[in-house]
Structures are given as C-alpha cells and as structure tokens.
C-alpha positions in Angstrom: 0.1 0.1 0.0 1.4 3.4 -1.0 1.4 6.4 1.3 -1.4 8.8 0.3 -1.1 12.7 0.1 -4.2 14.8 -0.3 -4.2 18.3 -1.8 -6.8 20.4 0.0 -7.7 24.0 -0.1 -10.3 26.6 -1.3 -11.1 26.8 -5.0 -8.6 28.2 -7.6 -5.4 28.0 -5.5 -3.6 25.6 -7.9 -4.3 22.1 -6.5 -4.8 20.5 -9.9 -1.6 22.2 -11.3 0.4 20.8 -8.4 -1.2 17.4 -9.0 -0.2 17.4 -12.6 3.4 18.5 -11.7 3.8 15.8 -9.2 2.4 13.0 -11.2 4.0 14.3 -14.5 0.7 14.0 -16.3 -2.3 16.0 -17.5 -4.9 14.0 -15.8 -6.3 16.8 -13.8 -8.3 19.5 -15.7 -6.7 23.0 -15.2 -8.3 26.4 -15.8 -8.4 29.8 -14.3 -12.1 29.4 -13.5 -12.7 28.4 -9.8 -14.5 25.1 -9.2 -13.3 23.1 -12.2 -12.3 20.1 -10.1 -15.2 18.4 -8.4 -14.5 14.7 -8.0 -11.4 13.0 -6.4 -8.7 12.3 -8.9 -5.8 9.9 -8.0 -2.3 9.5 -9.5 1.1 8.3 -8.6 4.2 10.6 -7.9 7.3 8.9 -9.0 9.7 11.9 -9.0 11.6 10.1 -6.2 12.0 6.6 -7.7 12.8 5.0 -4.4 9.8 6.5 -2.6 6.6 6.7 -4.8 3.4 7.8 -3.2 -0.2 8.4 -4.2 -1.6 11.9 -4.7 -5.3 12.8 -4.6 -6.5 16.1 -6.2 -9.7 17.4 -4.7 -12.2 20.1 -5.5 -12.0 23.4 -3.7 -13.8 23.8 -0.3 -16.1 26.9 -0.5 -18.5 28.5 2.0 -21.5 27.0 0.4 -22.5 23.6 1.8 -25.4 23.1 -0.5 -25.7 21.6 -4.1 -22.6 20.8 -6.1 -20.4 23.0 -3.9 -21.3 20.9 -0.8 -21.0 17.7 -2.6 -17.4 18.8 -3.8 -16.4 19.7 -0.3 -17.6 16.3 1.0 -15.4 14.6 -1.6 -12.4 16.8 -0.4 -13.2 15.9 3.3 -13.3 12.2 2.4 -9.9 12.3 0.7 -8.4 14.2 3.6 -9.8 11.7 6.1 -8.0 8.7 4.4 -4.7 10.5 3.7 -1.4 9.9 5.5 -0.3 13.6 4.8 -2.4 16.6 3.9 -1.0 19.5 1.8 -3.0 22.6 2.8 -2.6 24.7 -0.4 -3.0 28.5 -0.2 -2.6 31.3 -2.7 0.5 33.6 -2.1 -1.1 36.4 -4.3 -4.4 36.4 -2.5 -2.9 36.1 1.0 -4.8 34.8 4.0 -8.6 34.7 3.9 -11.5 33.9 6.2 -12.2 30.7 4.2 -8.7 29.5 4.6 -9.0 30.1 8.3 -12.2 27.9 8.4 -10.5 25.1 6.4 -7.4 25.1 8.7 -9.7 25.0 11.7 -11.3 21.8 10.2 -8.0 20.3 9.4 -6.7 20.7 12.9 -9.7 18.9 14.3 -9.1 16.1 11.8 -5.7 15.5 13.6 -3.8 14.4 10.4 -0.2 15.4 9.5 -0.5 18.6 7.7 1.9 20.8 5.7 1.2 24.3 4.6 2.0 24.8 0.9 1.9 28.3 -0.5 1.4 28.2 -4.2 1.9 30.9 -7.0 4.9 32.4 -5.3 6.4 33.7 -8.6 6.1 37.5 -8.8 5.8 38.1 -5.2 8.1 38.9 -2.2 8.6 35.6 -0.5 9.5 37.0 2.8 6.4 39.1 2.9 4.2 36.1 2.0 5.8 34.0 4.7 5.2 36.8 7.2 1.6 37.0 6.3 0.9 33.2 6.6 3.1 32.9 9.8 -0.1 33.5 11.9 -1.3 30.0 10.9 1.3 28.6 13.3 3.1 26.1 11.0 6.7 25.5 12.0 7.6 25.1 8.3 6.1 26.6 5.2 6.7 25.3 1.7 6.6 27.8 -1.2 6.1 26.6 -4.7 5.1 27.9 -8.1 3.6 24.7 -9.7 3.0 26.4 -13.0 6.7 27.1 -13.4 7.8 24.0 -11.5 9.6 26.1 -8.9 10.2 24.7 -5.4 9.0 21.2 -6.3 12.3 19.5 -5.2 12.0 21.0 -1.7 8.4 19.9 -1.6 9.1 16.4 -2.7 12.0 16.1 -0.1 9.7 17.3 2.7 6.8 15.1 1.8 9.0 12.0 1.6 10.5 12.5 5.0 7.0 12.9 6.6 5.4 9.9 4.9 5.2 6.4 6.5 6.7 3.5 4.7 3.4 1.8 4.4 0.3 4.0 3.7 -3.4 3.6 3.2 -3.5 4.2 -0.5 -3.8 1.5 -3.1 -2.0 2.0 -6.3 -3.8 1.8 -9.6 -1.9 -0.8 -11.5 -1.6 -1.3 -15.2 -2.4 -5.0 -15.3 -3.4 -5.8 -18.9 -5.8 -8.4 -17.6 -7.7 -5.6 -15.8 -10.8 -4.9 -18.0 -11.1 -1.1 -18.8 -14.8 0.1 -19.1 -15.7 3.6 -20.0 -19.2 4.9 -19.2 -20.1 7.4 -21.9 -23.1 9.4 -22.9 -24.6 12.8 -23.0 -24.9 14.9 -19.8 -27.3 13.8 -17.0 -28.0 10.2 -18.1 -26.7 8.7 -14.9 -23.1 7.7 -15.7 -21.8 8.8 -12.1 -24.8 7.3 -10.4 -24.2 3.9 -12.1 -20.5 3.9 -11.1 -21.4 4.7 -7.5 -24.0 1.9 -7.6 -21.4 -0.6 -8.9 -18.7 0.6 -6.4 -21.2 0.5 -3.5 -20.1 4.0 -2.4 -20.6 7.7 -3.2 -17.3 7.9 -5.0 -18.5 10.3 -7.8 -20.6 13.3 -7.4 -24.0 12.5 -8.8 -26.4 15.4 -9.4 -29.4 16.3 -11.5 -27.5 19.3 -12.8 -26.1 18.5 -16.4 -22.3 18.6 -16.7 -21.6 17.7 -13.0 -18.7 15.4 -14.0 -15.8 17.3 -15.8 -12.8 15.1 -15.4 -12.5 11.5 -16.6 -12.2 9.7 -13.2 -10.7 6.1 -13.2 -11.4 3.7 -10.2 -10.3 0.1 -9.9 -12.7 -2.5 -8.8 -12.7 -6.3 -8.0 -16.0 -8.1 -8.5 -16.6 -11.8 -8.5 -12.9 -12.5 -8.8 -12.4 -10.3 -11.8 -10.6 -7.0 -11.9 -12.0 -3.9 -13.6 -11.0 -0.3 -14.1 -14.2 1.9 -14.3 -13.9 5.3 -16.1 -16.6 7.8 -15.4 -16.6 10.4 -18.1 -18.0 13.9 -18.8 -21.1 14.1 -20.9 -20.6 14.7 -24.5 -22.6 17.2 -26.6 -22.5 18.1 -30.3 -19.5 20.3 -31.1 -21.6 23.3 -32.1 -23.1 23.4 -28.5 -19.7 23.3 -26.7 -18.9 26.8 -25.9 -17.1 26.9 -22.5 -13.3 26.3 -22.5 -13.6 23.9 -19.5 -16.2 21.9 -21.4 -14.0 21.6 -24.4 -11.2 20.1 -22.3 -13.8 17.8 -20.7 -14.7 16.6 -24.3 -11.0 15.9 -25.0 -10.8 13.9 -21.7 -13.8 11.8 -22.7 -12.5 11.1 -26.1 -9.2 10.0 -24.6 -11.0 7.7 -22.2 -12.9 6.1 -25.1 -9.6 5.5 -27.0 -8.0 3.9 -23.9 -10.9 1.7 -22.8 -11.7 -1.8 -24.0 -15.5 -1.7 -23.7 -17.6 1.5 -23.8 -21.1 1.5 -22.1 -23.2 3.9 -23.8 -26.0 5.2 -21.5 -29.3 6.3 -22.7 -32.2 7.9 -20.9 -35.2 5.6 -21.3 -37.7 8.5 -21.0 -36.1 10.4 -23.9 -34.9 7.7 -26.3 -32.1 8.2 -28.7 -31.3 11.9 -29.2 -28.9 13.6 -31.7 -26.4 14.0 -28.7 -26.6 10.2 -28.2 -25.6 9.7 -31.8 -22.7 12.0 -31.4 -21.3 9.9 -28.5 -22.0 6.7 -30.4 -20.1 8.1 -33.4 -17.1 8.8 -31.1 -17.1 5.1 -29.9 -17.5 3.7 -33.4 -14.6 5.9 -34.7 -12.4 4.4 -31.9 -13.5 0.9 -32.8 -14.3 -0.1 -29.3 -16.6 -2.8 -28.1 -20.0 -1.4 -27.3 -22.8 -2.1 -24.8 -25.9 0.0 -24.8 -27.5 0.6 -21.3 -31.0 2.0 -21.2 -31.1 3.8 -17.9 -34.1 4.8 -15.7 -36.1 1.9 -17.1 -37.9 1.3 -13.8 -39.8 4.6 -13.9 -41.6 3.8 -17.1 -45.1 2.3 -17.7 -45.5 -0.7 -20.0 -46.6 1.5 -22.9 -43.6 3.8 -22.5 -41.3 0.7 -22.5 -42.8 -0.5 -25.7 -42.3 2.9 -27.2 -38.7 3.1 -26.0 -37.9 -0.3 -27.3 -39.2 0.6 -30.8 -37.3 3.8 -30.9 -34.1 2.3 -29.8 -34.4 -0.5 -32.2 -35.2 1.8 -35.1 -32.4 4.4 -34.4 -29.7 2.0 -33.5 -30.4 -0.5 -36.3 -27.0 0.4 -37.8 -25.3 -1.3 -34.8 -27.3 -4.6 -34.5 -24.2 -6.3 -33.1 -24.5 -4.3 -29.8 -26.1 -5.8 -26.8 -28.9 -3.7 -25.3 -29.5 -3.8 -21.4 -32.2 -2.3 -19.4 -31.0 -0.9 -16.1 -31.7 1.3 -13.2 -28.6 3.0 -11.9 -30.4 4.5 -9.0 -31.8 1.2 -7.7 -29.2 -1.2 -9.1 -31.5 -3.4 -11.3 -30.0 -5.0 -14.3 -26.4 -4.8 -13.2 -25.9 -8.6 -13.6 -27.2 -8.5 -17.2 -25.0 -5.4 -17.8 -21.8 -7.2 -16.7 -22.7 -10.2 -18.7 -23.0 -8.2 -21.8 -19.7 -6.4 -20.9 -17.9 -9.6 -20.5 -19.3 -11.0 -23.8 -18.3 -7.8 -25.7 -14.7 -7.8 -24.1 -14.3 -11.6 -25.0 -15.3 -10.9 -28.6 -13.1 -7.8 -29.0 -10.0 -9.3 -27.5 -10.2 -12.8 -29.0 -7.1 -13.9 -30.7 -7.6 -15.8 -34.0 -5.3 -18.2 -35.8 -4.5 -17.8 -39.5 -5.8 -21.3 -40.3 -9.3 -20.8 -38.8 -9.8 -17.4 -40.5 -8.6 -18.8 -43.8 -11.0 -21.7 -43.5 -13.9 -19.1 -42.8 -12.9 -17.1 -45.9 -12.9 -20.3 -48.0 -16.3 -21.3 -47.0 -17.7 -17.7 -47.4 -16.2 -17.5 -50.9 -17.5 -20.8 -52.0 -21.0 -20.2 -50.4 -21.4 -16.8 -52.1 -18.6 -15.8 -54.6 -18.2 -12.1 -55.4 -20.2 -10.8 -58.3 -18.5 -10.1 -61.7 -17.8 -6.4 -62.3 -17.3 -5.4 -66.1 -16.6 -9.1 -66.8 -14.0 -9.5 -64.0 -14.4 -11.3 -60.7 -12.5 -10.3 -57.5 -10.4 -13.1 -56.2 -9.8 -13.5 -52.4 -6.6 -15.6 -52.0 -6.0 -15.6 -48.2 -6.6 -13.8 -45.0 -4.7 -13.4 -41.7 -5.6 -11.7 -38.4 -4.5 -8.0 -38.1 -5.2 -7.3 -34.4 -7.8 -7.1 -31.8 -10.0 -4.5 -30.1 -11.6 -4.4 -32.7 -11.0 -7.8 -34.4 -9.2 -7.0 -37.7 -8.8 -9.2 -40.7 -6.5 -8.5 -43.6 -7.6 -10.0 -46.9 -5.2 -10.4 -49.9 -6.3 -10.9 -53.5 -6.8 -9.3 -56.8 -9.3 -6.7 -58.0 -10.2 -6.0 -54.5 -10.8 -2.3 -55.2 -13.7 -3.3 -57.3 -15.3 -5.4 -54.5 -18.9 -4.1 -53.8 -19.7 -2.8 -50.3 -22.5 -5.3 -50.1 -20.0 -8.1 -50.4 -17.8 -6.6 -47.7 -20.9 -6.4 -45.4 -21.5 -10.1 -46.3 -18.0 -11.0 -45.2 -18.3 -9.1 -42.0 -21.6 -10.7 -41.1 -20.4 -14.2 -42.0 -17.3 -13.9 -39.8 -19.4 -12.3 -37.0 -21.8 -15.3 -37.2 -19.1 -17.9 -37.5 -16.9 -16.7 -34.6 -19.9 -15.4 -32.4 -18.5 -11.9 -32.3 -21.1 -10.0 -30.2 -20.8 -6.4 -29.0 -17.8 -5.4 -31.0 -17.2 -4.0 -34.5 -15.3 -6.1 -37.0 -12.8 -4.5 -39.4 -11.7 -5.7 -42.9 -8.6 -4.5 -44.6 -8.3 -5.4 -48.3 -4.9 -5.5 -49.9 -4.2 -6.2 -53.6 -1.1 -8.0 -54.6 1.5 -6.1 -56.5 1.5 -6.5 -60.3 5.1 -7.7 -61.2 4.8 -6.3 -64.7 3.5 -2.9 -63.6 5.7 -0.1 -65.2 7.5 -2.4 -67.4 7.5 -1.9 -71.1 7.2 -4.9 -73.5 10.2 -4.5 -75.9 9.9 -6.7 -79.0 12.7 -8.4 -80.6 13.8 -7.9 -84.3 12.1 -11.2 -85.3 8.9 -10.1 -83.6 9.0 -6.8 -85.2 9.4 -8.4 -88.6 6.6 -10.8 -88.0 4.3 -8.0 -86.9 5.1 -6.1 -90.1 4.2 -9.2 -92.3 1.0 -9.6 -90.4 -0.1 -6.1 -90.9 0.9 -6.3 -94.7 -1.2 -9.5 -95.0 -4.2 -7.9 -93.3 -4.1 -4.8 -95.5 -3.7 -7.1 -98.6 -6.9 -8.9 -97.9 
C-alpha cells in the first residue's frame, strides 16, 4: 500500500496544477475558472523513484455547503480523512482569507499530519508572503510555483520525509488483464450514479445538474474474482453546442477515455430515447473501434406502454449497430447490473479474442464458396488468403486481386459471415483489403527484331486482304 497525500484548499489555489506537476501527467483539468475540479482524482508521484506515493486532487472547499459545492467539499473531506499527509494549499497572491481560516480549523480537528503549501509564489516577495501566513502557526512553510515547477524539489523532499513506509493508498496498476470500461453518454443520463452503484459508495458526485462530471475519473474494482477499471466520463454534446473552454477540455478527456478503454457502455435515458447527442457519443465510440454495450437507464420509472415505445425507438435508431447488446438498467436502484456485466464480458471476450491464421482462412474459403463475389465489367475479384491483423476491434487483412472493385454489399456479407461464425457480439469487425502487386507494372514490353518483322508481315497481310 502506497502512502497517500491529499491536496486540500479553497477553489482556484492551484491544486490541480500541483497534482499534474507531481504526477507528470495532465490527468487533472486545469483552468483559471474556480471550481473546475469536483471529483477526487488519484495519481502516482514517482519523482523520487525509491519513494513513490499516491496523490489525490480534490475540489475546492467553499463557504456554500449546498448543491454541487457541498458535494465537492464532501469529496475533499473524504480524501483528507483517508490521507497519510495533507498538503493545505493556499494562494500567495491572495494572501490569507476567512475561508482559509475555516479550512485550517477543520484540518486541525481532523488530527492528520498537515503541511502548509503556499502556491503561486512567482512574482511576489517571498519574505512578505511567509510573514503573512506565519499566523497559521506552522513551523515550516513550503513555497512553490507549480505552473513554473519552482520549489518542487524541496516539496518532494519534505513530503518523503514525513510519509510512512506503508500507507493507506492502493496504487492503480496497469495490469493488462484488468478490463477497462468507460461509461459514456450525453450529460445527465446517470453515468456517475451507475459507477457509484457498482462501487457501493458515493465515489463520484451525482447530481441532476447536467455537466456535473468534468474530469474522466478512473477507479479500480474487483468483482466476482475479476478486476476492472471503471472510467466515469463527462457528458458529450454536439461540437456546435460546446462553448465553454472547460467543457472543451472535458470533451477531450472523454474522447481519450474512449480511446483507452476496451468496452464502452453507452448510457441512454429511457424517457427520452435516442437523441442527436446520443448519436454524437455513439459516433465517437465507433470511430475508436471499441466494443459497445448500450445501457438504457431509468427503465424502472416507465409504464408498459412507455417501455414498448422506448424499445421501438431504440431498435429503429440503433439499427445500424445490430451487433451491440442492449441492457435495461436502473442506476439508482441497481437493477439490471448482472445483465449489464454479462454483456460487458461478452463484448470484451469478442473484442480481444485472438484468431489463428488457419481458422480465418477456413472461414474465408467457406464464405467464398458459399457466395462468390459478383462479376464487375466481366472480371471477378479473387480472395486468395486472410490473416488476423489485431484485436479490439478484431481486424482481418484479406489479400487478393481486383479488391478495389469489391462491392460494399459483399464486404458487409463477409463481416456478417465472420461475425456469425466466430460469435462476435458487441464489437465492430474491421476488414482491410490489400491487392497483390503486379510484377509487370511499369515495365514496357520490348519486341525483338524477329517479332517486329513478324508484326510487319501480319499487318501487310491484313491490308492485302
């Protein structure tokens, strides 16, 4: 278990910038606007290779204890409660404030080892800043400028000295056997609520306010002997409706999460059916070629007639992805979770299955004999052999001649044949067609003297007739 360091403070003091500097990542969303961070975000600091530790970035604690601000503060308090060391982050440019006084009073009641970290020290008189914060009673005050990576070495040295050898934090590993699942959808369809229900705790902030989640938050889970990494993402909207800079960065984080996952769970609102925003999210999943499970949420609140209408609408609008499993769930009450994980496992197994060259060639041979390609301008495309080209999604590389003239209908036939033969459910299937190089391409046929003489006699004979 790695030691855990929590970054705590009021909004917009630079906690996320410090987090990114310590972890050498861009996992935390950073912007000048206060209140960007809301959920807890964990990462590993390996700047000291012999003494790695976990860092948790938290949302700013404000004076408001209601709504999103209150939920954000609760997440910060939860992170502080489990930390082995708390870094109380303050702003050198703003100086001390009444809110900082309240946070410090609460931290002292928590009785956890705490360091005062003064950020944004660049452009200020350090002695004056230290004198102003001296009234907080800390024997040592650390000054940094996270944006300019100033003072990080001293901070790292002090943190390592104060941390225990064994901590309370569990490191997120990169085990390839750990299934990576991204929960995606438009805003306010219940992604965070579903992740909380699966985890059995209020790990994410769930609210009826659209756009509550801004960062892509990854959480490791072990369930029924299998290991998962659940990724809660920000809601995606059409590009034309994305105006705020923070939301644009959230969209980028979500697209990155889709690229890095193995299975994407597209969540729909049963009461609203499939909207244009849902189609935008689905397009991002298909572009990434990821396995797909469609989860229709809030199913428990519908009447029988509404359920029939929702079924018909989903079937009609998602007819172009018939291979995706559709599951009816209630994130709030936890119904349908067993069916959801069964569909996820099936999609993951199909997407990551490793094929042998012999079995895919046998499938191609049967498909070719059962239904040969049609003749195009008197010529028929020839499919000579195929071999696997990768997984997630399953990719097959077909070699032959005149493959550029192969109709799209026949390519769909091959995809459906392979999908049915190998029972590929919940994953797209990709075919790459490669034509063999013509050995005579670019070479001019030079006639010998005998051939030229023969050609002239033939022309003279034809003209004489």
